[in-house]
N, CA, C and O of each residue as an XYZ file, in Angstrom:
468
protein
N    -214.116    109.984   -154.471
C    -215.072    108.917   -154.517
C    -214.454    107.674   -155.135
O    -213.528    107.744   -155.943
N    -214.997    106.541   -154.730
C    -214.518    105.283   -155.267
C    -215.433    104.870   -156.411
O    -216.657    104.855   -156.279
N    -214.825    104.543   -157.508
C    -215.603    104.098   -158.662
C    -215.726    102.587   -158.623
O    -214.723    101.892   -158.463
N    -216.918    102.074   -158.763
C    -217.148    100.634   -158.779
C    -217.204    100.135   -160.209
O    -217.818    100.756   -161.077
N    -216.560     99.016   -160.437
C    -216.569     98.406   -161.759
C    -217.765     97.458   -161.830
O    -217.800     96.466   -161.102
N    -218.700     97.728   -162.651
C    -219.907     96.914   -162.764
C    -219.852     96.001   -163.983
O    -220.855     95.835   -164.677
N    -218.706     95.417   -164.246
C    -218.590     94.530   -165.396
C    -219.323     93.223   -165.115
O    -219.532     92.868   -163.955
N    -219.712     92.511   -166.157
C    -220.407     91.231   -165.970
C    -219.560     90.228   -165.190
O    -220.108     89.449   -164.410
N    -218.252     90.227   -165.376
C    -217.381     89.304   -164.652
C    -217.405     89.606   -163.161
O    -217.483     88.678   -162.355
N    -217.341     90.860   -162.772
C    -217.361     91.237   -161.363
C    -218.685     90.822   -160.714
O    -218.693     90.308   -159.596
N    -219.794     91.042   -161.409
C    -221.098     90.649   -160.865
C    -221.191     89.132   -160.723
O    -221.758     88.633   -159.751
N    -220.644     88.407   -161.678
C    -220.660     86.941   -161.615
C    -219.839     86.429   -160.447
O    -220.245     85.496   -159.754
N    -218.675     87.043   -160.226
C    -217.827     86.624   -159.106
C    -218.493     86.910   -157.761
O    -218.396     86.099   -156.841
N    -219.157     88.038   -157.640
C    -219.871     88.367   -156.400
C    -221.008     87.372   -156.182
O    -221.205     86.885   -155.069
N    -221.744     87.076   -157.228
C    -222.858     86.122   -157.117
C    -222.344     84.736   -156.742
O    -222.948     84.058   -155.910
N    -221.247     84.311   -157.341
C    -220.675     82.999   -157.015
C    -220.197     82.961   -155.571
O    -220.392     81.965   -154.875
N    -219.572     84.044   -155.121
C    -219.106     84.108   -153.728
C    -220.264     84.030   -152.746
O    -220.188     83.311   -151.750
N    -221.326     84.761   -153.019
C    -222.494     84.723   -152.144
C    -223.151     83.338   -152.145
O    -223.617     82.867   -151.107
N    -223.183     82.700   -153.295
C    -223.762     81.352   -153.376
C    -222.931     80.365   -152.565
O    -223.484     79.504   -151.882
N    -221.620     80.483   -152.636
C    -220.750     79.598   -151.868
C    -220.940     79.800   -150.370
O    -221.051     78.828   -149.622
N    -220.978     81.043   -149.931
C    -221.182     81.327   -148.507
C    -222.539     80.788   -148.047
O    -222.640     80.210   -146.965
N    -223.568     80.972   -148.853
C    -224.901     80.463   -148.501
C    -224.936     78.954   -148.424
O    -225.583     78.393   -147.541
N    -224.249     78.290   -149.337
C    -224.209     76.827   -149.331
C    -223.511     76.309   -148.083
O    -223.994     75.381   -147.434
N    -222.390     76.903   -147.753
C    -221.646     76.476   -146.553
C    -222.479     76.711   -145.298
O    -222.537     75.849   -144.421
N    -223.118     77.861   -145.209
C    -223.933     78.165   -144.032
C    -225.108     77.204   -143.894
O    -225.394     76.733   -142.794
N    -225.792     76.906   -145.001
C    -226.941     76.006   -144.909
C    -226.506     74.580   -144.626
O    -227.210     73.853   -143.924
N    -225.363     74.161   -145.154
C    -224.855     72.818   -144.887
C    -224.531     72.652   -143.409
O    -224.924     71.660   -142.795
N    -223.817     73.615   -142.834
C    -223.464     73.470   -141.424
C    -224.692     73.600   -140.528
O    -224.728     72.993   -139.457
N    -225.677     74.358   -140.925
C    -226.898     74.476   -140.124
C    -227.708     73.190   -140.136
O    -228.375     72.876   -139.150
N    -227.665     72.441   -141.226
C    -228.464     71.214   -141.297
C    -227.726     70.001   -140.764
O    -228.375     69.054   -140.321
N    -226.406     69.984   -140.787
C    -225.681     68.800   -140.326
C    -225.354     68.845   -138.848
O    -225.238     67.787   -138.230
N    -225.202     69.996   -138.260
C    -224.834     70.075   -136.852
C    -225.882     69.443   -135.939
O    -225.503     68.639   -135.087
N    -227.187     69.757   -136.062
C    -228.156     69.105   -135.187
C    -228.220     67.592   -135.387
O    -228.396     66.860   -134.414
N    -228.083     67.106   -136.613
C    -228.118     65.674   -136.857
C    -226.946     64.990   -136.187
O    -227.096     63.910   -135.616
N    -225.780     65.610   -136.251
C    -224.604     65.035   -135.611
C    -224.797     65.014   -134.097
O    -224.458     64.028   -133.444
N    -225.329     66.076   -133.546
C    -225.549     66.131   -132.103
C    -226.570     65.086   -131.670
O    -226.402     64.451   -130.629
N    -227.615     64.904   -132.450
C    -228.628     63.907   -132.110
C    -228.046     62.505   -132.196
O    -228.323     61.661   -131.344
N    -227.239     62.254   -133.224
C    -226.667     60.924   -133.392
C    -225.757     60.566   -132.229
O    -225.700     59.405   -131.823
N    -225.048     61.542   -131.691
C    -224.134     61.276   -130.583
C    -224.896     60.835   -129.336
O    -224.369     60.057   -128.541
N    -226.129     61.317   -129.149
C    -226.888     60.954   -127.957
C    -227.658     59.645   -128.145
O    -228.124     59.063   -127.165
N    -227.799     59.179   -129.374
C    -228.541     57.957   -129.637
C    -227.588     56.773   -129.653
O    -227.082     56.368   -130.699
N    -227.358     56.230   -128.459
C    -226.424     55.132   -128.304
C    -227.058     54.038   -127.461
O    -227.953     54.277   -126.651
N    -226.563     52.840   -127.681
C    -226.906     51.724   -126.818
C    -225.771     51.543   -125.826
O    -224.611     51.818   -126.130
N    -226.121     51.080   -124.646
C    -225.116     50.720   -123.653
C    -225.529     49.398   -123.035
O    -226.699     49.191   -122.713
N    -224.559     48.501   -122.871
C    -224.847     47.196   -122.290
C    -223.873     46.906   -121.165
O    -222.762     47.434   -121.118
N    -224.325     46.051   -120.259
C    -223.456     45.498   -119.213
C    -223.273     44.027   -119.540
O    -224.241     43.307   -119.783
N    -222.032     43.594   -119.543
C    -221.726     42.196   -119.827
C    -221.820     41.368   -118.563
O    -221.578     41.866   -117.463
N    -222.173     40.100   -118.722
C    -222.219     39.183   -117.586
C    -220.825     38.895   -117.045
O    -220.660     38.648   -115.851
N    -219.825     38.927   -117.918
C    -218.439     38.681   -117.535
C    -217.579     39.809   -118.079
O    -217.609     40.106   -119.273
N    -216.813     40.433   -117.194
C    -215.954     41.539   -117.613
C    -214.847     41.042   -118.544
O    -214.349     39.926   -118.395
N    -214.478     41.877   -119.493
C    -213.390     41.560   -120.417
C    -212.044     41.828   -119.744
O    -211.926     42.730   -118.914
N    -211.045     41.049   -120.102
C    -209.708     41.246   -119.530
C    -209.049     42.512   -120.064
O    -208.277     43.159   -119.356
N    -209.352     42.865   -121.312
C    -208.758     44.050   -121.933
C    -209.828     44.739   -122.782
O    -210.763     44.082   -123.238
N    -209.708     46.042   -123.000
C    -210.673     46.732   -123.869
C    -210.729     46.060   -125.236
O    -209.731     45.543   -125.739
N    -211.925     46.082   -125.821
C    -212.137     45.374   -127.080
C    -213.137     46.151   -127.923
O    -214.084     46.737   -127.398
N    -212.921     46.152   -129.229
C    -213.860     46.760   -130.172
C    -214.229     45.722   -131.223
O    -213.385     44.953   -131.681
N    -215.500     45.714   -131.594
C    -215.989     44.832   -132.647
C    -217.034     45.581   -133.446
O    -217.720     46.466   -132.934
N    -217.140     45.211   -134.709
C    -218.205     45.759   -135.540
C    -219.370     44.784   -135.460
O    -219.252     43.616   -135.830
N    -220.498     45.287   -134.968
C    -221.708     44.488   -134.817
C    -222.813     45.191   -135.600
O    -223.174     46.329   -135.297
N    -223.341     44.510   -136.602
C    -224.419     45.051   -137.428
C    -224.042     46.400   -138.048
O    -224.874     47.301   -138.148
N    -222.776     46.527   -138.461
C    -222.316     47.741   -139.121
C    -221.936     48.876   -138.207
O    -221.629     49.970   -138.681
N    -221.946     48.645   -136.886
C    -221.633     49.685   -135.910
C    -220.454     49.230   -135.049
O    -220.384     48.071   -134.640
N    -219.533     50.151   -134.779
C    -218.405     49.832   -133.909
C    -218.887     49.867   -132.460
O    -219.419     50.870   -131.982
N    -218.685     48.743   -131.781
C    -218.994     48.641   -130.355
C    -217.672     48.637   -129.599
O    -216.787     47.833   -129.891
N    -217.541     49.536   -128.626
C    -216.348     49.624   -127.804
C    -216.673     49.129   -126.408
O    -217.647     49.558   -125.790
N    -215.837     48.216   -125.920
C    -216.054     47.633   -124.599
C    -214.826     47.826   -123.730
O    -213.688     47.785   -124.198
N    -215.089     48.036   -122.469
C    -214.036     48.127   -121.472
C    -214.614     47.575   -120.173
O    -215.672     48.006   -119.717
N    -213.901     46.611   -119.585
C    -214.423     45.981   -118.379
C    -215.699     45.241   -118.702
O    -215.710     44.350   -119.551
N    -216.793     45.613   -118.019
C    -218.067     44.944   -118.269
C    -219.082     45.856   -118.968
O    -220.281     45.576   -118.962
N    -218.591     46.953   -119.573
C    -219.477     47.914   -120.223
C    -219.121     48.060   -121.696
O    -217.950     48.184   -122.055
N    -220.144     48.044   -122.542
C    -219.969     48.254   -123.982
C    -220.955     49.326   -124.438
O    -222.029     49.489   -123.860
N    -220.566     50.054   -125.490
C    -221.451     51.068   -126.061
C    -221.301     51.081   -127.568
O    -220.216     50.849   -128.102
N    -222.410     51.357   -128.251
C    -222.417     51.464   -129.704
C    -223.562     52.351   -130.150
O    -224.555     52.504   -129.439
N    -223.421     52.928   -131.316
C    -224.456     53.811   -131.854
C    -225.693     53.003   -132.248
O    -225.607     51.810   -132.541
N    -226.824     53.668   -132.248
C    -228.066     53.048   -132.705
C    -227.883     52.719   -134.182
O    -227.450     53.566   -134.964
N    -228.214     51.483   -134.562
C    -227.924     51.005   -135.907
C    -229.130     50.949   -136.834
O    -228.986     50.558   -137.992
N    -230.294     51.321   -136.371
C    -231.486     51.295   -137.210
C    -232.282     50.005   -137.113
O    -233.430     49.951   -137.556
N    -231.687     48.966   -136.538
C    -232.398     47.696   -136.361
C    -233.291     47.783   -135.121
O    -233.143     48.686   -134.297
N    -234.212     46.837   -135.003
C    -235.021     46.773   -133.781
C    -234.086     46.526   -132.594
O    -233.132     45.759   -132.719
N    -234.337     47.150   -131.468
C    -233.453     46.978   -130.310
C    -233.231     45.514   -129.923
O    -232.116     45.146   -129.552
N    -234.262     44.672   -129.999
C    -234.086     43.263   -129.628
C    -233.097     42.581   -130.570
O    -232.306     41.746   -130.131
N    -233.129     42.924   -131.856
C    -232.195     42.330   -132.809
C    -230.766     42.785   -132.531
O    -229.831     41.989   -132.619
N    -230.596     44.064   -132.195
C    -229.274     44.566   -131.845
C    -228.780     43.885   -130.581
O    -227.616     43.491   -130.504
N    -229.645     43.744   -129.596
C    -229.282     43.088   -128.340
C    -228.770     41.674   -128.602
O    -227.733     41.276   -128.070
N    -229.496     40.917   -129.421
C    -229.106     39.535   -129.724
C    -227.731     39.506   -130.388
O    -226.886     38.689   -130.022
N    -227.501     40.379   -131.349
C    -226.218     40.393   -132.058
C    -225.065     40.786   -131.127
O    -223.969     40.234   -131.223
N    -225.317     41.732   -130.238
C    -224.277     42.138   -129.284
C    -223.998     41.003   -128.299
O    -222.840     40.750   -127.966
N    -225.028     40.327   -127.836
C    -224.849     39.195   -126.921
C    -224.091     38.053   -127.597
O    -223.283     37.378   -126.958
N    -224.349     37.838   -128.883
C    -223.600     36.816   -129.618
C    -222.126     37.195   -129.730
O    -221.252     36.331   -129.668
N    -221.855     38.483   -129.895
C    -220.481     38.950   -130.083
C    -219.681     39.006   -128.786
O    -218.482     38.727   -128.789
N    -220.334     39.365   -127.669
C    -219.600     39.604   -126.425
C    -219.986     38.687   -125.268
O    -219.312     38.685   -124.238
N    -221.047     37.914   -125.417
C    -221.497     37.041   -124.337
C    -222.762     37.567   -123.697
O    -223.239     38.645   -124.050
N    -223.318     36.802   -122.743
C    -224.582     37.187   -122.103
C    -224.525     38.594   -121.492
O    -223.495     39.039   -120.985
N    -225.669     39.268   -121.561
C    -225.776     40.635   -121.058
C    -226.585     40.671   -119.766
O    -227.526     39.899   -119.582
N    -226.203     41.576   -118.883
C    -226.980     41.777   -117.658
C    -227.858     43.021   -117.749
O    -228.762     43.206   -116.934
N    -227.591     43.887   -118.756
C    -228.489     45.014   -119.026
C    -228.281     45.482   -120.458
O    -227.209     45.320   -121.040
N    -229.344     46.070   -121.011
C    -229.325     46.626   -122.357
C    -230.150     47.897   -122.307
O    -231.346     47.856   -122.019
N    -229.510     49.035   -122.590
C    -230.188     50.322   -122.515
C    -229.996     51.078   -123.815
O    -228.896     51.120   -124.365
N    -231.082     51.680   -124.305
C    -231.034     52.474   -125.526
C    -231.724     53.803   -125.319
O    -232.087     54.151   -124.195
N    -231.908     54.547   -126.397
C    -232.551     55.854   -126.296
C    -233.958     55.798   -125.696
O    -234.423     56.779   -125.115
N    -234.637     54.653   -125.833
C    -236.001     54.530   -125.297
C    -236.041     53.887   -123.919
O    -237.118     53.584   -123.405
N    -234.869     53.677   -123.314
C    -234.837     53.128   -121.963
C    -234.216     51.744   -121.909
O    -233.744     51.203   -122.910
N    -234.232     51.192   -120.703
C    -233.614     49.883   -120.459
C    -234.601     48.752   -120.728
O    -235.811     48.901   -120.558
N    -234.051     47.625   -121.150
C    -234.866     46.429   -121.327
C    -235.367     45.940   -119.974
O    -234.689     46.081   -118.956
N    -236.555     45.370   -119.980
C    -237.089     44.718   -118.781
C    -236.350     43.400   -118.589
O    -235.607     42.966   -119.470
N    -236.550     42.769   -117.451
C    -235.922     41.469   -117.195
C    -236.362     40.436   -118.227
O    -235.559     39.610   -118.663
N    -237.637     40.478   -118.620
C    -238.147     39.539   -119.629
C    -237.507     39.770   -120.999
O    -237.117     38.817   -121.674
N    -237.400     41.036   -121.408
C    -236.781     41.357   -122.697
C    -235.309     40.935   -122.714
O    -234.815     40.412   -123.713
N    -234.624     41.168   -121.605
C    -233.216     40.789   -121.512
C    -233.054     39.273   -121.552
O    -232.134     38.767   -122.196
N    -233.931     38.551   -120.878
C    -233.878     37.086   -120.904
C    -234.132     36.572   -122.318
O    -233.472     35.631   -122.760
N    -235.068     37.170   -123.022
C    -235.358     36.801   -124.410
C    -234.133     37.048   -125.291
O    -233.789     36.213   -126.128
N    -233.482     38.182   -125.105
C    -232.282     38.526   -125.871
C    -231.191     37.493   -125.664
O    -230.635     36.969   -126.630
N    -230.881     37.197   -124.409
C    -229.818     36.236   -124.092
C    -230.160     34.820   -124.587
O    -229.277     34.080   -125.022
N    -231.437     34.456   -124.518
C    -231.850     33.127   -124.984
C    -231.673     33.004   -126.497
O    -231.218     31.967   -126.981
N    -232.027     34.049   -127.249
C    -231.879     34.012   -128.703
C    -230.405     34.020   -129.115
O    -230.051     33.494   -130.170
N    -229.551     34.615   -128.283
C    -228.128     34.701   -128.605
C    -227.388     33.404   -128.322
O    -226.330     33.152   -128.897
N    -227.940     32.579   -127.436
C    -227.250     31.346   -127.022
C    -227.194     30.313   -128.117
O    -226.646     29.229   -127.916
């Protein structure tokens, strides 16, 4: 038979190990869905004039990556119209603006471009 050592140190080490495993498991369970959701919450815009070369800019604290006439950036927490205006100021007039809640109407897009001018 195997004799188990039930010293206070052994019990403490087992308890600490179990606490560490539980902490890691709960952390990964709570952060994985948030990361997955954040990846799908992006804005995408079409520029009125295509860029000659790929370009990245930080707009309202978010990195926007552009290639050709398409740019994309993560949702920044601001109202979509405010983000649209800031992106239009940074890259020029937009022909479309789409976010997690759908695309801007022609009127919303015209308002965005007018405020950016």
